[in-house]
Residue, then its C-alpha position, 0 to 999 in steps of 0.5 A: x529514515x534512521x528509526x525506520x531502517x535500523x529500528x522498526x523494520x529490523x524488528x517487524x521483519x522478525x515477526x512470525x507472519x511478516x514476510x517482507x517490507x517495502x518502502x516507496x516514495x513519491x517526491x514533491x507531494x504532501x504525502x510522499x511515503x508509502x510502506x507496505x508489509x506482506x503478511x501471511x495471516x491477517x489475524x496476526x494484526x489483532x494478536x499479542x505478537x503484533x501488540x508487542x511490536x514497539x512504537x517507542x524508540x530512543x531513535x525518535x525525538x521528543x516523547x519517543x512515541x511514533x504516534x506523537x510524531x505523525x498520524x498513522x492510517x493503517x489499511x489491511x487488504x486481502x489478496x484477490x488476484x495475482x497476474x504475473x506473466x514475467x515471473x521475475x519476482x519482486x527484486x526487479x521492482x523499481x516503481x509501483x502504481x497503487x490504484x485505489x478504486x471505489x465503485x459506484x454502489x449499483x455497479x456489478x463487482x463481478x463485471x469489474x473482476x471479469x474486466x481485470x481478468x479477461x481484458x485489462x491486465x492482458x492489455x497492461x502486459x502487452x502495452x505498458x513498458x517495463x510492466x512486471x506484474x499485478x496483485x489485486x486486493x480487497x480492503x478488510x479493514x482500516x485503523x486510524x491513529x487513535x485506534x492504533x493507540x488503543x490497540x497498543x494500550x496507549x491513551x487515545x488523544x483524539x476522536x478522529x473518525x474511522x478511516x474509509x479508504x477505497x475498497x479495491x487496491x491494485x498494485x501494478x509493478x514495473x522495472x522502470x521509474x519512467x511510467x507514463x500514465x497517459x500513455x498507458x490509458x491510451x494503450x489500454x483503452x476499449x469500450x469495456x474500459x470506458x464503461x468500467x471507468x464510468x462506474x468509478x466513484x473514487x479513483x486514485x492512481x499515485x506512482x511511487x518509486x521503490x526506496x527500500x526492500x527487506x525480506x525474511x522469507x523468499x516470497x513471490x506473491x502476497x497473501x495479505x498486505x498492510x499499507x501504513x499511511x502517515x501524514x507529513x506534519x512531522x516532516x521536519x521532525x522525523x522522516x520515515x515509512x508509510x505515506x501515500x499521496x492521495x490526490x486524485x489523478 
């Protein structure tokens, strides 16, 4: 974690559009790390300031280039909804369920939105122990490791396909690491919930524990988030931010 803690985050948190950075872990899986950056403006990710954030470091082994040590898969999401009944702020977060959802093509997005706003989140707040808040996002775009190299003006060393992550991201935050998914499913069950679940084409519900948080500005609600996913092929060479387990639960 040396490069992440003392190099990368120390630099990126100074960027004009970056408010905070979170690092989470899910032990015992092939993709254990998840890094999340809160941004003020998604246009920042295509600008010159973003391009100048360093991807080489003497803290890294070998070529000193982060893209040579792990495959990065970046996802950019725009804010859709904030549900914050406790108003306790991010300092209390100990774990997060990052629900990633793709709906079947013929299902109504309006009904999906209404279910969250009119039923599901109220049920979460009433019945899920340790529940703090939920922020919901829609995918804007994603970049592969090869595309990230090109954006930084580096040689592209593979022809990997464009990543196609699920469209919808829901972050349920808790002040406890003891999260029982099955108990939450039972306590939030309803006919409407079962109808929504039947409309899922892809559903991923990993739970990550918070490892590190850094804030440059006081933030209560995210506007844009960048999720940095890195495969674990480099586990023995370098341990850092940004890997999410993508097993279906």
